[in-house]
C-alpha positions as CSV (number, residue, x, y, z in Angstrom):
1,X,10.3,21.5,43.5
2,X,8.5,19.6,40.8
3,X,5.2,18.1,41.6
4,X,5.1,14.8,43.4
5,X,2.1,12.4,43.1
6,X,0.9,9.9,45.6
7,X,-2.1,7.6,45.1
8,X,-3.7,5.9,48.1
9,X,-5.8,3.0,47.0
10,X,-7.8,0.4,48.9
11,X,-11.3,-0.7,49.8
12,X,-13.9,1.4,51.5
13,X,-13.6,1.6,55.3
14,X,-9.8,1.0,55.4
15,X,-8.8,4.6,56.4
16,X,-7.5,6.0,53.1
17,X,-9.1,9.3,53.8
18,X,-7.3,9.6,57.2
19,X,-4.0,8.6,55.5
20,X,-4.5,11.4,52.9
21,X,-5.4,13.9,55.7
22,X,-2.2,12.9,57.5
23,X,-0.1,13.5,54.4
24,X,-1.8,16.8,53.7
25,X,-1.0,18.1,57.2
26,X,2.6,17.0,57.0
27,X,3.1,18.6,53.6
28,X,1.4,21.9,54.7
29,X,3.9,22.2,57.5
30,X,6.7,22.1,54.9
31,X,5.0,24.9,53.0
32,X,4.1,22.9,49.9
33,X,1.1,23.7,47.6
34,X,-1.1,20.6,48.0
35,X,-4.1,19.3,46.2
36,X,-6.1,16.3,47.5
37,X,-8.9,14.6,45.7
38,X,-11.0,11.6,46.8
39,X,-12.8,9.2,44.4
40,X,-15.0,6.9,46.4
41,X,-16.7,4.5,44.1
42,X,-18.8,2.2,46.3
43,X,-16.7,3.0,49.4
44,X,-19.5,2.3,51.9
45,X,-20.1,-1.1,50.4
46,X,-16.5,-2.3,50.4
47,X,-15.7,-1.0,46.9
48,X,-12.5,0.4,45.5
49,X,-11.4,3.7,46.8
50,X,-8.6,6.0,45.5
51,X,-7.3,9.2,46.9
52,X,-4.9,11.5,45.1
53,X,-2.3,13.6,46.9
54,X,-0.3,16.0,44.8
55,X,2.3,18.5,46.2
56,X,5.1,20.8,45.1
57,X,5.8,24.5,44.6
58,X,2.6,25.0,42.6
59,X,0.0,22.3,41.9
60,X,-2.9,23.1,39.5
61,X,-5.0,20.0,39.6
62,X,-5.7,17.3,42.1
63,X,-6.0,14.5,39.6
64,X,-3.2,12.0,38.8
65,X,-3.2,10.6,35.3
66,X,-1.9,7.2,34.1
67,X,1.9,7.1,34.3
68,X,2.2,10.0,36.7
69,X,2.2,8.5,40.2
70,X,5.5,8.6,42.1
71,X,4.1,6.4,44.8
72,X,1.0,4.2,45.1
73,X,0.1,3.2,48.7
74,X,-2.2,0.2,48.6
75,X,-4.1,-1.3,51.5
76,X,-4.6,-4.6,49.6
77,X,-2.9,-6.6,46.9
78,X,-5.6,-6.7,44.3
79,X,-6.0,-2.9,44.5
80,X,-2.2,-2.5,44.0
81,X,-2.5,-4.6,40.8
82,X,-5.6,-2.7,39.7
83,X,-3.7,0.7,39.7
84,X,-0.2,-0.2,38.4
85,X,-0.7,1.6,35.1
86,X,-0.8,4.9,37.0
87,X,2.7,4.4,38.3
88,X,5.5,6.3,36.5
89,X,8.7,4.5,35.5
90,X,10.9,4.2,38.5
91,X,7.9,4.8,40.9
92,X,7.2,2.6,43.9
93,X,4.2,0.7,45.2
94,X,4.0,0.3,49.0
95,X,1.5,-2.5,49.6
96,X,-0.1,-4.3,52.5
97,X,-0.1,-8.0,51.7
98,X,-3.6,-8.5,53.1
99,X,-6.2,-10.0,50.7
100,X,-9.7,-8.7,50.8
101,X,-12.1,-10.6,48.5
102,X,-14.1,-8.4,46.2
103,X,-17.8,-9.2,45.7
104,X,-17.3,-11.3,42.6
105,X,-15.0,-13.6,44.6
106,X,-17.3,-13.7,47.6
107,X,-20.3,-14.8,45.4
108,X,-18.2,-17.3,43.5
109,X,-18.3,-15.6,40.1
110,X,-14.5,-15.1,40.1
111,X,-11.3,-16.2,41.8
112,X,-8.9,-14.0,43.6
113,X,-5.8,-13.8,41.3
114,X,-2.8,-15.8,42.5
115,X,0.8,-14.7,42.7
116,X,0.0,-11.0,42.5
117,X,3.2,-9.9,44.1
118,X,5.3,-11.9,41.6
119,X,3.3,-10.6,38.7
120,X,3.7,-7.0,39.7
121,X,7.5,-7.4,40.3
122,X,7.9,-9.3,37.0
123,X,6.4,-6.2,35.2
124,X,9.5,-4.3,36.4
125,X,7.6,-2.4,39.2
126,X,9.3,-1.4,42.4
127,X,7.2,-3.1,45.1
128,X,7.5,-2.7,48.8
129,X,5.2,-5.4,50.3
130,X,4.8,-6.1,54.0
131,X,2.1,-7.4,56.4
132,X,0.8,-4.1,57.6
133,X,-2.2,-5.8,59.2
134,X,0.0,-7.8,61.6
135,X,1.8,-4.6,62.5
136,X,-1.4,-2.8,63.1
137,X,-2.7,-5.6,65.3
138,X,0.6,-5.6,67.2
139,X,0.1,-1.9,67.8
140,X,-3.3,-2.6,69.2
141,X,-5.9,-2.4,66.4
142,X,-6.4,-3.8,62.9
143,X,-7.8,-0.4,62.0
144,X,-4.3,1.1,62.2
145,X,-3.2,-0.5,58.9
146,X,-3.4,2.9,57.2
147,X,-0.9,4.4,59.7
148,X,1.4,1.4,59.4
149,X,1.5,2.0,55.7
150,X,2.2,5.7,56.2
151,X,5.2,4.6,58.4
152,X,6.6,2.5,55.5
153,X,6.0,5.3,53.0
154,X,7.8,7.7,55.4
155,X,11.1,6.0,54.6
156,X,11.0,7.5,51.1
157,X,10.8,11.1,52.2
158,X,13.2,13.4,54.1
159,X,10.7,14.5,56.7
160,X,11.8,13.7,60.2
161,X,10.1,11.1,62.4
162,X,9.0,13.9,64.7
163,X,7.3,15.7,61.8
164,X,5.3,12.6,60.9
165,X,4.4,12.0,64.6
166,X,3.2,15.6,64.9
167,X,1.0,15.2,61.8
168,X,-0.4,12.0,63.4
169,X,-1.2,13.9,66.6
170,X,-3.1,16.6,64.6
171,X,-5.0,13.9,62.6
172,X,-6.3,11.4,65.1
173,X,-8.4,11.6,68.3
174,X,-6.3,11.8,71.5
175,X,-7.6,8.4,72.7
176,X,-6.1,6.7,69.6
177,X,-2.9,8.7,69.5
178,X,-0.5,6.2,71.2
179,X,-1.9,3.3,69.2
180,X,-1.4,5.2,65.9
181,X,2.1,6.3,66.9
182,X,3.1,2.7,67.6
183,X,1.6,1.5,64.3
184,X,3.5,4.3,62.4
185,X,6.8,3.3,64.1
186,X,6.3,-0.4,63.4
187,X,5.6,0.4,59.7
188,X,8.6,2.7,59.5
189,X,10.9,-0.1,60.9
190,X,9.3,-2.8,58.7
């Protein structure tokens, strides 16, 4: 199998590391060679965070270059727009429609860009946008946005629902398992 590339992008504290851990566990059960690399930026201060997940028969580097990502999973609209140049032709962006204002917007030095979904689509990019925050809240916690996004991403792979749920079980504490399963299933059905 040729190497597949997934970027998970968002803002610090949104759970991108758990999402990459979940993907890694799932892919290991299928016997793929996997490389995962995290780039944090100012993650503890709400800054941009990106995680690379690469898998295939043999993967030599954890880094995804511009134009190589098969999928970008974005926890926030502006982060999706920020990373579009990494998507390969025919790739897809799975994005939560939530807006999180970056510091320049918060302090009034800039404005949050308008019509980001339309701008991304007009560039010919395959965009799967949905309100993952509402689904996570429906599941029981706004913190489950990451798992709702994984649920939507799961539609693009031939792994069974049971395989995904098993990876969730191995990735989250028992007391949060049912909540995360529900968030995943809501995202998968979105």
